[in-house]
KELO-585321 format. One record per residue: x, y, z of N, C-alpha, C, O, CB in turn; residue in three letters; residue number from 1. Coordinates in steps of 0.2 Angstrom, whole numbers. Glycine has a CB too. Layout:
BEGIN
<site <X Y Z> <X Y Z> <X Y Z> <X Y Z> <X Y Z> ALA NUM> ...
//
This chain:
BEGIN
<site <550 591 509> <550 584 508> <547 582 502> <549 578 498> <547 581 514> UNK 1> <site <541 585 501> <537 583 495> <541 584 488> <541 580 484> <530 587 495> UNK 2> <site <545 590 489> <549 592 483> <555 587 482> <556 585 476> <552 599 484> UNK 3> <site <557 584 487> <562 579 487> <559 572 484> <563 569 480> <565 577 494> UNK 4> <site <553 570 486> <550 564 484> <549 565 476> <550 560 472> <543 563 488> UNK 5> <site <547 571 474> <545 572 467> <552 571 463> <552 568 457> <542 579 465> UNK 6> <site <557 574 465> <564 573 462> <566 566 461> <569 564 456> <569 577 466> UNK 7> <site <565 562 467> <566 555 467> <562 551 462> <565 547 458> <565 552 474> UNK 8> <site <556 553 462> <551 550 457> <554 551 450> <554 546 446> <544 552 457> UNK 9> <site <555 557 448> <557 559 441> <564 556 440> <565 553 434> <558 566 441> UNK 10> <site <569 555 444> <575 552 444> <574 544 442> <578 542 438> <579 553 450> UNK 11> <site <569 541 446> <568 534 445> <565 533 438> <567 528 434> <563 532 450> UNK 12> <site <561 537 435> <558 537 429> <563 537 423> <563 533 419> <553 542 428> UNK 13> <site <568 542 424> <573 544 419> <578 538 419> <580 535 414> <576 550 421> UNK 14> <site <580 535 425> <584 530 426> <582 523 423> <586 520 419> <585 529 433> UNK 15> <site <576 522 425> <573 515 422> <572 516 414> <573 511 411> <566 514 425> UNK 16> <site <570 522 412> <569 523 405> <575 522 401> <575 519 395> <567 530 404> UNK 17> <site <581 524 404> <587 524 401> <589 517 401> <592 515 396> <592 528 405> UNK 18> <site <588 513 406> <590 506 406> <586 502 401> <589 497 398> <588 503 412> UNK 19> <site <580 504 400> <575 500 395> <578 502 388> <579 497 384> <567 503 395> UNK 20> <site <579 508 386> <582 510 380> <589 507 379> <590 504 373> <583 517 380> UNK 21> <site <593 506 384> <600 503 383> <599 495 382> <603 493 378> <604 504 390> UNK 22> <site <594 492 385> <592 485 383> <590 484 376> <592 479 373> <588 483 388> UNK 23> <site <586 489 374> <583 488 367> <589 489 362> <589 485 357> <578 494 366> UNK 24> <site <593 493 363> <599 495 359> <604 489 359> <606 486 354> <603 501 361> UNK 25> <site <605 486 365> <610 480 366> <607 474 363> <611 471 360> <611 479 373> UNK 26> <site <601 473 363> <598 467 360> <596 468 352> <594 463 349> <591 466 363> UNK 27> <site <597 474 350> <596 476 343> <589 474 341> <588 471 336> <601 473 339> UNK 28> <site <584 476 345> <577 475 344> <575 480 338> <575 486 339> <573 475 351> UNK 29> <site <571 478 333> <568 482 328> <562 484 331> <558 480 334> <568 478 321> UNK 30> <site <559 490 329> <553 492 331> <547 488 327> <547 488 321> <552 500 330> UNK 31> <site <543 485 331> <537 482 329> <531 485 330> <529 486 336> <537 474 331> UNK 32> <site <528 488 325> <522 492 325> <516 488 329> <513 490 333> <519 495 318> UNK 33> <site <515 481 326> <510 477 329> <510 476 337> <506 477 340> <509 471 326> UNK 34> <site <516 475 339> <518 474 346> <517 479 350> <514 479 356> <525 472 346> UNK 35> <site <519 485 347> <518 492 351> <511 494 351> <509 498 356> <523 497 348> UNK 36> <site <507 493 346> <500 494 346> <497 490 352> <492 492 355> <497 493 340> UNK 37> <site <498 484 352> <496 479 357> <498 481 364> <494 481 369> <497 473 355> UNK 38> <site <504 483 365> <506 485 371> <503 491 373> <501 492 379> <514 486 371> UNK 39> <site <502 496 368> <498 502 370> <492 501 373> <490 504 378> <498 506 364> UNK 40> <site <488 496 370> <481 495 372> <481 492 379> <477 494 383> <478 490 367> UNK 41> <site <486 487 380> <486 484 387> <488 489 392> <485 489 397> <491 478 387> UNK 42> <site <493 493 390> <495 498 395> <490 503 397> <489 505 403> <501 501 392> UNK 43> <site <487 506 391> <482 511 392> <476 508 397> <474 511 402> <479 514 385> UNK 44> <site <473 502 395> <468 500 399> <470 498 406> <466 500 411> <465 493 396> UNK 45> <site <475 495 408> <477 493 414> <479 499 419> <477 499 425> <483 487 414> UNK 46> <site <483 504 416> <485 509 420> <479 514 421> <479 518 426> <491 513 417> UNK 47> <site <474 515 416> <469 519 417> <465 516 423> <463 520 427> <465 519 411> UNK 48> <site <464 510 423> <460 507 429> <464 507 435> <461 508 441> <458 499 427> UNK 49> <site <471 506 435> <475 506 441> <474 513 444> <474 514 450> <483 505 438> UNK 50> <site <474 519 440> <473 525 443> <466 526 447> <466 531 451> <474 531 437> UNK 51> <site <462 523 445> <455 523 448> <455 518 454> <450 518 457> <449 521 443> UNK 52> <site <460 515 456> <460 511 462> <459 503 460> <459 499 465> <455 513 466> UNK 53> <site <458 501 454> <457 494 452> <463 490 453> <462 484 455> <454 493 446> UNK 54> <site <469 493 452> <475 489 452> <476 487 444> <472 487 440> <474 483 456> UNK 55> <site <483 485 443> <485 484 436> <487 477 436> <486 474 430> <491 488 434> UNK 56> <site <489 473 441> <492 466 440> <487 461 438> <489 457 434> <496 464 446> UNK 57> <site <481 461 440> <476 456 439> <474 458 432> <474 453 428> <470 457 444> UNK 58> <site <473 463 430> <470 465 423> <476 463 418> <475 461 412> <469 473 422> UNK 59> <site <482 465 420> <488 464 415> <489 456 414> <490 454 408> <494 468 418> UNK 60> <site <489 453 419> <490 446 419> <484 442 415> <486 437 411> <490 443 426> UNK 61> <site <478 445 415> <472 442 411> <474 444 404> <473 440 399> <466 445 414> UNK 62> <site <476 450 402> <476 452 396> <482 448 392> <482 446 387> <478 460 395> UNK 63> <site <487 448 396> <493 444 394> <492 437 392> <494 434 387> <499 444 399> UNK 64> <site <487 434 396> <485 427 395> <481 427 388> <481 422 384> <481 425 400> UNK 65> <site <476 432 387> <472 432 382> <475 433 375> <474 430 370> <466 437 383> UNK 66> <site <481 437 375> <484 440 369> <490 435 368> <494 436 363> <486 447 370> UNK 67> <site <492 431 372> <498 427 372> <504 432 371> <509 431 367> <498 422 365> UNK 68> <site <504 437 375> <509 442 375> <516 440 377> <521 442 374> <507 448 380> UNK 69> <site <517 436 381> <523 433 383> <524 426 380> <520 422 380> <523 432 391> UNK 70> <site <531 425 379> <532 418 376> <535 413 382> <536 408 381> <538 419 371> UNK 71> <site <536 416 388> <538 412 394> <535 416 400> <537 422 402> <546 412 394> UNK 72> <site <531 412 404> <527 415 409> <532 416 415> <531 420 420> <522 410 411> UNK 73> <site <538 414 415> <544 415 420> <545 423 420> <547 426 424> <550 411 419> UNK 74> <site <543 426 414> <545 433 413> <539 438 415> <539 444 414> <547 435 406> UNK 75> <site <533 434 418> <527 438 419> <529 444 425> <527 449 423> <523 433 422> UNK 76> <site <531 442 431> <532 447 436> <537 452 434> <535 458 435> <535 443 442> UNK 77> <site <542 450 431> <547 455 429> <545 460 424> <546 466 424> <554 452 427> UNK 78> <site <541 458 419> <538 462 413> <533 467 417> <533 472 415> <535 458 408> UNK 79> <site <529 464 421> <523 469 424> <527 474 428> <525 480 428> <518 464 428> UNK 80> <site <532 472 432> <535 477 436> <539 483 432> <538 489 433> <540 474 441> UNK 81> <site <542 480 427> <546 485 422> <541 489 418> <543 495 418> <550 481 418> UNK 82> <site <536 486 415> <532 490 410> <528 495 414> <526 500 411> <528 485 406> UNK 83> <site <525 493 420> <520 498 423> <524 503 428> <521 508 430> <516 493 428> UNK 84> <site <531 502 428> <534 507 433> <534 514 431> <532 518 436> <542 505 433> UNK 85> <site <535 516 425> <535 523 423> <527 526 424> <527 532 426> <538 524 417> UNK 86> <site <522 523 421> <516 525 422> <513 526 429> <510 530 431> <511 521 419> UNK 87> <site <516 521 433> <515 521 441> <518 527 444> <515 530 448> <517 515 444> UNK 88> <site <524 529 442> <527 535 444> <523 541 442> <522 546 447> <534 535 441> UNK 89> <site <520 541 437> <516 547 435> <510 547 439> <508 552 442> <513 546 427> UNK 90> <site <507 541 441> <501 541 446> <503 544 452> <500 549 455> <500 533 447> UNK 91> <site <509 542 455> <512 544 462> <512 552 462> <511 555 467> <519 540 464> UNK 92> <site <515 555 456> <516 562 456> <509 565 457> <509 571 460> <519 564 449> UNK 93> <site <504 563 454> <497 566 455> <495 565 463> <492 570 466> <492 562 451> UNK 94> <site <496 559 465> <493 558 472> <497 561 478> <494 563 483> <491 551 473> UNK 95> <site <504 560 477> <508 562 482> <508 570 483> <508 573 489> <515 560 481> UNK 96> <site <507 573 478> <506 581 478> <499 583 480> <498 589 481> <509 584 472> UNK 97> <site <494 579 479> <487 581 480> <484 579 487> <479 582 490> <483 578 475> UNK 98> <site <487 574 490> <484 571 496> <489 572 502> <495 570 502> <483 564 495> UNK 99> <site <487 575 508> <491 575 514> <491 569 518> <486 566 519> <489 581 518> UNK 100> <site <498 567 519> <499 561 524> <505 562 528> <510 565 525> <499 554 520> UNK 101> <site <506 560 534> <512 561 538> <518 559 534> <518 553 532> <511 557 545> UNK 102> <site <523 563 534> <529 561 530> <533 555 533> <535 551 530> <534 567 530> UNK 103> <site <533 555 540> <536 549 543> <533 543 541> <537 538 540> <537 550 550> UNK 104> <site <527 543 541> <523 537 540> <524 535 532> <525 529 531> <516 538 541> UNK 105> <site <524 540 528> <524 539 521> <531 536 519> <532 531 516> <523 546 517> UNK 106> <site <537 540 521> <543 538 519> <545 531 522> <548 527 518> <548 544 521> UNK 107> <site <544 530 529> <546 523 531> <542 517 528> <545 512 528> <544 523 538> UNK 108> <site <536 518 527> <532 513 524> <534 511 517> <534 506 514> <525 514 524> UNK 109> <site <536 517 513> <538 516 506> <545 513 506> <546 509 501> <538 523 503> UNK 110> <site <549 515 510> <556 512 510> <556 505 512> <559 501 509> <561 516 515> UNK 111> <site <552 503 516> <551 496 518> <549 492 512> <551 487 510> <545 496 524> UNK 112> <site <544 495 508> <542 491 502> <547 490 497> <547 485 493> <536 494 499> UNK 113> <site <551 495 496> <556 495 491> <561 490 493> <564 486 489> <560 502 491> UNK 114> <site <563 490 499> <568 485 502> <566 478 501> <569 473 498> <570 486 509> UNK 115> <site <559 477 503> <556 471 502> <556 469 495> <556 463 493> <549 471 505> UNK 116> <site <554 473 490> <554 471 483> <561 469 480> <561 464 476> <552 477 479> UNK 117> <site <566 472 482> <572 470 480> <574 463 482> <577 459 478> <578 475 482> UNK 118> <site <573 462 489> <574 455 491> <569 450 488> <571 444 486> <573 455 499> UNK 119> <site <563 452 487> <558 447 484> <560 446 477> <560 440 475> <551 450 484> UNK 120> <site <563 451 473> <564 449 466> <571 445 466> <572 441 461> <566 456 462> UNK 121> <site <575 445 471> <580 440 471> <578 433 471> <581 428 469> <585 441 476> UNK 122> <site <572 432 475> <569 425 476> <566 423 469> <567 418 467> <565 425 482> UNK 123> <site <562 428 466> <558 426 461> <562 424 455> <560 419 451> <554 432 459> UNK 124> <site <567 427 453> <571 426 447> <574 419 448> <577 416 443> <577 431 447> UNK 125> <site <574 416 454> <576 409 454> <571 404 454> <572 398 454> <580 408 461> UNK 126> <site <565 406 453> <559 401 452> <558 398 445> <559 402 440> <553 404 454> UNK 127> <site <557 392 444> <555 390 438> <548 391 435> <544 394 439> <556 382 438> UNK 128> <site <547 389 429> <540 391 426> <534 389 430> <530 392 431> <540 388 419> UNK 129> <site <535 383 432> <529 380 436> <528 384 442> <522 385 444> <531 372 438> UNK 130> <site <533 385 446> <532 389 452> <530 396 451> <526 399 455> <539 389 456> UNK 131> <site <532 399 445> <529 406 444> <522 406 442> <518 410 444> <533 408 437> UNK 132> <site <520 400 438> <513 399 437> <508 399 443> <503 401 443> <512 394 432> UNK 133> <site <511 394 448> <507 393 454> <507 399 458> <502 400 461> <510 386 458> UNK 134> <site <513 403 458> <513 409 463> <508 414 460> <504 417 464> <520 412 463> UNK 135> <site <508 415 453> <503 419 451> <496 417 451> <491 422 452> <505 420 443> UNK 136> <site <495 411 451> <488 408 452> <485 410 459> <480 412 460> <488 400 450> UNK 137> <site <489 408 464> <488 409 471> <487 417 472> <483 419 476> <493 406 475> UNK 138> <site <492 421 469> <491 428 470> <485 431 467> <482 436 470> <497 432 467> UNK 139> <site <483 428 462> <477 431 458> <470 429 462> <466 433 463> <476 428 451> UNK 140> <site <471 423 466> <465 422 470> <465 426 476> <459 428 478> <465 415 472> UNK 141> <site <471 427 480> <471 431 485> <469 438 484> <465 441 487> <477 431 488> UNK 142> <site <471 441 478> <469 448 476> <462 449 475> <458 453 476> <473 450 470> UNK 143> <site <459 443 471> <452 443 469> <447 443 476> <442 446 476> <450 437 465> UNK 144> <site <449 439 480> <446 439 486> <445 446 490> <440 448 492> <449 433 491> UNK 145> <site <451 449 490> <451 456 493> <447 461 489> <444 465 492> <459 458 494> UNK 146> <site <448 460 483> <444 464 478> <436 463 480> <432 468 480> <446 463 471> UNK 147> <site <434 457 480> <427 455 481> <425 458 488> <420 461 488> <426 448 482> UNK 148> <site <429 457 493> <428 460 500> <427 467 500> <422 470 503> <433 458 505> UNK 149> <site <431 471 496> <431 478 495> <424 480 492> <421 485 494> <437 481 491> UNK 150> <site <423 476 486> <417 478 482> <410 477 487> <405 481 486> <416 473 476> UNK 151> <site <410 473 492> <405 472 496> <405 477 502> <400 477 506> <405 464 499> UNK 152> <site <410 481 502> <410 487 507> <412 485 514> <411 488 519> <402 490 507> UNK 153> <site <415 479 515> <417 476 521> <423 480 523> <424 482 529> <418 468 521> UNK 154> <site <428 481 518> <434 485 520> <433 492 523> <435 494 528> <439 485 514> UNK 155> <site <428 495 519> <427 502 521> <424 503 528> <424 508 531> <422 505 515> UNK 156> <site <420 498 530> <417 498 537> <422 499 542> <421 502 547> <413 491 538> UNK 157> <site <428 495 540> <434 496 545> <436 503 546> <438 505 552> <440 491 543> UNK 158> <site <436 507 541> <439 514 541> <434 519 542> <435 525 542> <442 515 535> UNK 159> <site <428 517 543> <422 522 544> <424 528 549> <422 534 548> <416 519 545> UNK 160> <site <427 526 554> <428 531 559> <436 533 560> <438 536 564> <426 529 566> UNK 161> <site <440 531 555> <447 533 554> <448 540 553> <445 543 548> <451 528 549> UNK 162> <site <452 544 556> <454 550 555> <461 552 555> <463 558 552> <451 554 560> UNK 163> <site <465 548 556> <472 549 556> <475 549 550> <473 546 545> <476 543 560> UNK 164> <site <480 553 549> <484 554 543> <491 552 544> <495 552 539> <485 561 541> UNK 165> <site <493 548 550> <499 546 551> <499 541 557> <494 540 560> <504 552 553> UNK 166> <site <504 537 557> <505 532 562> <511 533 567> <516 536 565> <506 525 558> UNK 167> <site <510 531 573> <516 531 578> <516 525 582> <512 521 581> <515 537 583> UNK 168> <site <522 524 585> <523 518 590> <522 512 586> <525 510 581> <518 519 595> UNK 169> <site <519 507 590> <517 500 588> <514 500 581> <515 496 577> <513 496 593> UNK 170> <site <509 504 580> <506 504 573> <510 506 568> <510 503 562> <500 510 573> UNK 171> <site <515 510 568> <520 512 563> <524 506 562> <526 505 556> <524 519 565> UNK 172> <site <526 503 567> <530 497 566> <527 491 562> <530 488 558> <533 494 573> UNK 173> <site <521 490 564> <517 485 560> <516 487 553> <517 483 548> <510 484 564> UNK 174> <site <515 494 552> <514 496 545> <521 495 541> <520 493 535> <513 504 545> UNK 175> <site <526 497 544> <533 496 541> <534 488 539> <536 487 533> <538 499 545> UNK 176> <site <533 484 544> <534 477 543> <529 474 538> <531 470 533> <533 473 550> UNK 177> <site <523 477 538> <517 474 533> <519 477 526> <519 473 521> <510 478 535> UNK 178> <site <521 483 525> <523 485 518> <529 482 516> <530 481 510> <524 492 518> UNK 179> <site <534 480 520> <540 476 518> <538 470 515> <541 468 510> <544 475 524> UNK 180> <site <533 466 518> <531 460 516> <527 460 509> <528 456 505> <526 457 521> UNK 181> <site <523 466 509> <519 467 503> <524 469 497> <523 467 491> <515 473 504> UNK 182> <site <530 472 498> <535 474 493> <538 467 491> <539 467 485> <540 478 497> UNK 183> <site <539 462 495> <542 456 493> <537 452 488> <539 450 483> <543 451 499> UNK 184> <site <531 453 490> <526 449 486> <524 453 480> <522 450 475> <519 449 490> UNK 185> <site <525 459 480> <524 463 473> <529 461 468> <527 460 462> <525 471 475> UNK 186> <site <535 459 470> <540 457 465> <538 450 462> <541 448 457> <547 456 468> UNK 187> <site <534 446 466> <531 440 464> <525 441 459> <522 436 457> <530 435 469> UNK 188> <site <523 447 458> <517 448 454> <510 449 458> <505 449 456> <516 442 450> UNK 189> <site <511 450 465> <505 450 469> <504 458 470> <508 462 473> <506 447 476> UNK 190> <site <498 460 467> <497 468 467> <497 470 475> <495 467 479> <490 470 464> UNK 191> <site <500 476 475> <500 479 482> <494 483 485> <493 484 491> <506 483 482> UNK 192> <site <490 486 480> <485 491 481> <480 488 487> <479 491 492> <482 492 475> UNK 193> <site <477 482 485> <471 480 489> <474 478 496> <471 480 501> <468 474 486> UNK 194> <site <479 474 497> <482 472 503> <484 479 507> <484 479 513> <487 467 503> UNK 195> <site <487 483 504> <490 489 507> <484 493 510> <485 496 516> <494 493 502> UNK 196> <site <479 494 506> <473 498 508> <470 494 515> <468 498 519> <468 498 502> UNK 197> <site <470 488 515> <467 484 521> <472 485 526> <469 486 532> <466 477 519> UNK 198> <site <478 485 525> <483 487 531> <482 493 534> <482 494 540> <490 486 528> UNK 199> <site <482 499 530> <482 505 532> <475 507 536> <474 510 541> <483 511 527> UNK 200> <site <470 503 533> <463 504 536> <463 501 543> <460 504 548> <458 501 532> UNK 201> <site <466 495 544> <466 492 550> <470 495 555> <469 495 561> <469 485 550> UNK 202> <site <475 499 553> <480 503 558> <477 510 559> <480 513 564> <487 504 554> UNK 203> <site <471 512 556> <468 518 558> <468 524 554> <466 529 556> <470 519 565> UNK 204> <site <471 523 548> <472 529 544> <466 531 540> <462 526 539> <478 528 539> UNK 205> <site <465 537 538> <459 538 534> <460 535 527> <466 534 525> <459 546 532> UNK 206> <site <454 533 524> <455 529 518> <459 533 512> <462 529 508> <449 528 515> UNK 207> <site <459 540 512> <462 544 507> <469 543 508> <473 544 503> <460 551 506> UNK 208> <site <472 542 514> <479 541 515> <482 535 512> <488 535 511> <480 542 522> UNK 209> <site <478 530 511> <481 524 508> <484 526 500> <488 522 498> <475 519 507> UNK 210> <site <481 530 497> <483 531 490> <490 534 489> <493 531 485> <478 537 487> UNK 211> <site <492 539 492> <499 541 492> <504 535 494> <509 534 491> <501 547 495> UNK 212> <site <502 532 499> <507 527 502> <507 521 497> <513 519 496> <504 524 509> UNK 213> <site <502 518 495> <502 513 490> <505 514 483> <508 510 480> <495 510 490> UNK 214> <site <503 520 481> <505 522 474> <513 524 474> <516 523 470> <501 528 472> UNK 215> <site <515 527 480> <522 529 480> <526 523 481> <532 522 479> <524 535 485> UNK 216> <site <524 518 485> <527 512 486> <528 508 480> <534 506 478> <523 508 491> UNK 217> <site <523 508 476> <523 504 469> <528 508 464> <532 505 461> <516 503 466> UNK 218> <site <528 515 465> <531 519 460> <539 518 461> <543 519 456> <529 526 460> UNK 219> <site <541 517 467> <548 517 469> <551 509 469> <556 508 467> <550 520 475> UNK 220> <site <546 505 471> <549 498 471> <549 494 465> <553 490 464> <544 494 476> UNK 221> <site <545 497 460> <545 493 453> <551 495 449> <554 490 447> <538 496 449> UNK 222> <site <554 501 449> <560 502 446> <566 498 449> <571 495 446> <562 509 446> UNK 223> <site <565 498 456> <571 494 460> <571 487 458> <576 484 457> <570 496 467> UNK 224> <site <565 484 458> <565 477 457> <566 475 450> <569 470 448> <558 474 460> UNK 225> <site <565 480 445> <566 478 438> <573 478 437> <575 474 432> <563 484 434> UNK 226> <site <577 481 440> <585 480 439> <587 473 440> <591 470 436> <589 484 444> UNK 227> <site <584 469 445> <586 462 446> <583 458 440> <586 453 438> <583 460 452> UNK 228> <site <577 460 438> <573 456 433> <577 457 426> <578 452 422> <566 459 432> UNK 229> <site <580 463 425> <584 464 419> <590 461 419> <593 458 414> <585 471 418> UNK 230> <site <594 460 425> <600 457 426> <600 450 424> <605 447 422> <603 459 433> UNK 231> <site <594 447 426> <593 440 425> <589 438 419> <588 432 418> <590 436 431> UNK 232> <site <587 443 415> <584 442 408> <577 439 410> <574 435 406> <588 437 404> UNK 233> <site <574 440 415> <567 438 417> <562 444 415> <558 446 420> <567 437 424> UNK 234> <site <562 446 409> <557 451 407> <557 451 400> <561 448 396> <559 458 410> UNK 235> <site <551 454 397> <550 455 390> <550 462 388> <547 466 391> <544 451 388> UNK 236> <site <553 463 382> <553 470 379> <548 471 373> <548 476 370> <561 472 377> UNK 237> <site <544 466 373> <540 466 367> <535 472 368> <531 472 373> <536 460 367> UNK 238> <site <535 476 363> <530 482 363> <531 486 369> <526 490 371> <522 479 363> UNK 239> <site <537 486 372> <538 490 378> <536 498 378> <534 501 383> <545 489 381> UNK 240> <site <538 501 372> <537 508 372> <530 510 371> <528 515 373> <542 511 366> UNK 241> <site <526 506 367> <519 507 366> <516 505 373> <511 509 375> <516 502 361> UNK 242> <site <518 501 377> <515 499 383> <516 505 388> <511 507 391> <518 492 386> UNK 243> <site <522 507 388> <523 513 393> <519 519 391> <516 523 395> <531 515 393> UNK 244> <site <519 521 385> <516 527 382> <509 526 383> <505 531 386> <517 528 375> UNK 245> <site <506 520 382> <498 519 383> <497 520 390> <492 522 392> <496 512 380> UNK 246> <site <501 517 395> <500 518 402> <500 525 404> <496 526 408> <505 514 406> UNK 247> <site <505 529 402> <505 536 404> <499 540 402> <496 543 406> <512 539 401> UNK 248> <site <497 539 396> <491 542 394> <485 540 397> <480 544 399> <490 540 386> UNK 249> <site <484 533 399> <479 530 403> <479 534 410> <473 536 412> <479 522 404> UNK 250> <site <484 535 413> <485 538 420> <483 545 419> <479 548 423> <492 537 423> UNK 251> <site <485 549 414> <483 556 414> <476 557 413> <473 562 415> <488 559 409> UNK 252> <site <473 553 408> <466 553 407> <462 552 413> <457 556 415> <463 548 401> UNK 253> <site <464 547 416> <460 544 423> <460 550 428> <456 551 432> <463 538 425> UNK 254> <site <466 552 429> <468 557 434> <465 564 433> <463 568 438> <475 558 436> UNK 255> <site <464 566 427> <462 573 425> <456 574 422> <452 579 423> <468 576 420> UNK 256> <site <454 569 418> <448 570 413> <442 566 416> <436 569 417> <449 566 407> UNK 257> <site <443 560 419> <438 556 422> <436 558 429> <440 556 433> <439 548 421> UNK 258> <site <431 561 430> <429 564 436> <424 559 440> <424 559 446> <426 570 436> UNK 259> <site <420 555 436> <416 550 439> <415 545 434> <413 546 429> <409 553 442> UNK 260> <site <416 539 437> <415 533 433> <412 527 437> <416 525 442> <421 531 429> UNK 261> <site <407 524 435> <404 518 439> <408 512 437> <408 510 432> <397 517 437> UNK 262> <site <412 510 443> <416 504 442> <413 498 445> <416 493 446> <422 505 445> UNK 263> <site <406 499 447> <403 493 451> <403 486 447> <405 481 449> <396 495 453> UNK 264> <site <400 487 441> <399 481 437> <407 479 434> <408 473 434> <395 483 431> UNK 265> <site <410 484 432> <417 482 430> <421 479 435> <425 474 434> <421 489 427> UNK 266> <site <421 481 441> <425 478 447> <423 471 448> <427 467 449> <423 483 454> UNK 267> <site <417 469 448> <414 462 449> <417 458 443> <419 452 444> <407 462 450> UNK 268> <site <417 461 437> <419 457 431> <426 456 431> <428 450 429> <417 461 424> UNK 269> <site <430 460 434> <437 459 435> <438 454 440> <443 449 439> <440 465 437> UNK 270> <site <434 454 445> <435 448 450> <434 441 447> <437 437 449> <430 449 456> UNK 271> <site <428 441 443> <427 434 440> <432 432 435> <434 426 435> <419 435 436> UNK 272> <site <434 437 431> <439 436 426> <446 434 430> <449 429 427> <441 442 422> UNK 273> <site <448 437 435> <454 435 438> <454 428 441> <459 425 441> <456 441 444> UNK 274> <site <448 426 444> <447 419 446> <448 414 440> <451 409 441> <441 418 450> UNK 275> <site <445 416 434> <446 412 429> <454 411 427> <456 406 425> <442 414 423> UNK 276> <site <457 417 426> <464 417 424> <468 413 429> <473 410 427> <466 424 424> UNK 277> <site <467 414 436> <470 410 441> <469 402 439> <474 399 439> <467 411 448> UNK 278> <site <463 400 438> <462 393 436> <466 391 430> <470 386 430> <454 392 435> UNK 279> <site <466 396 425> <470 394 419> <478 393 420> <481 389 418> <469 399 413> UNK 280> <site <480 398 424> <487 397 426> <489 391 430> <494 388 429> <489 403 430> UNK 281> <site <485 389 435> <486 383 439> <485 377 434> <489 372 435> <480 383 444> UNK 282> <site <481 377 430> <480 371 425> <486 370 420> <488 365 419> <474 373 420> UNK 283> <site <489 377 418> <495 376 414> <501 374 418> <505 370 416> <496 383 411> UNK 284> <site <501 376 425> <507 373 429> <506 366 430> <511 362 429> <507 377 436> UNK 285> <site <500 363 431> <500 356 431> <501 352 425> <504 347 425> <493 354 433> UNK 286> <site <500 355 419> <501 352 413> <509 352 411> <512 348 408> <497 356 407> UNK 287> <site <512 358 413> <519 358 412> <523 353 417> <527 349 415> <522 365 415> UNK 288> <site <520 352 423> <523 346 427> <523 340 424> <527 336 425> <520 346 434> UNK 289> <site <517 338 421> <516 332 418> <521 331 412> <524 325 411> <509 331 415> UNK 290> <site <522 336 409> <527 336 403> <534 334 406> <538 331 403> <527 342 399> UNK 291> <site <536 337 411> <542 337 414> <544 330 417> <549 328 417> <543 343 420> UNK 292> <site <538 327 419> <539 320 422> <540 315 416> <541 309 417> <533 318 426> UNK 293> 
//
């Protein structure tokens, strides 16, 4: 089964990569060195931290805001899902092959998240700029709160006696439904890592089991939802090749070279910055509403 999962991951990477190249050719986009250098830097930082468990959507949203990376914030969820998909697939290849987890639990929860993301992306592409800004603002606050709770050690307390590597019965049903909802929210730009970790902890799985579940979920749902974002032109190709390359390198370095890194101060800094970014997005949404009136 692991071999089959690896094949699916590689096929997803090749498929999405081909779609991106086809879109670049179709739109006759010239290679812009500055954009790709910027994309490389953002991809490297965010996916490096993502591999260490920090998550990528909060940091990406913040860096996009600081660098004015997007010309239209309606493209924010689609761009993040598309650009992070291939680096996240590389992450999943590391963790799915290195961490044991019950196959039934893994496959069912991952499939639920993929289905949820496809449905969620259909909803997101119909939202206007104000709704996207407000959705991302609320998403950042929710994610920041979960990150803060995790930094204080409250989430790990839940899992201190957890020994299971799989779910059965009612717990599995709850896990599937929960990951389906998280997949829908992922399409709206809500990071899946922190809430998925909380979900599996509450259901009794060992903390390490959360990594293949959440990473494989993201690795497969991101390409799936990206198709909808591409179809409706709710994404940006600015510096996309640099972004993907930087992301892959960041993942490889974090997974193979960095054996220990103190994330305590950095983690709290990201929490504070994400709250500030949330405020800025909400303020932008209110300003846009006034202009529309």
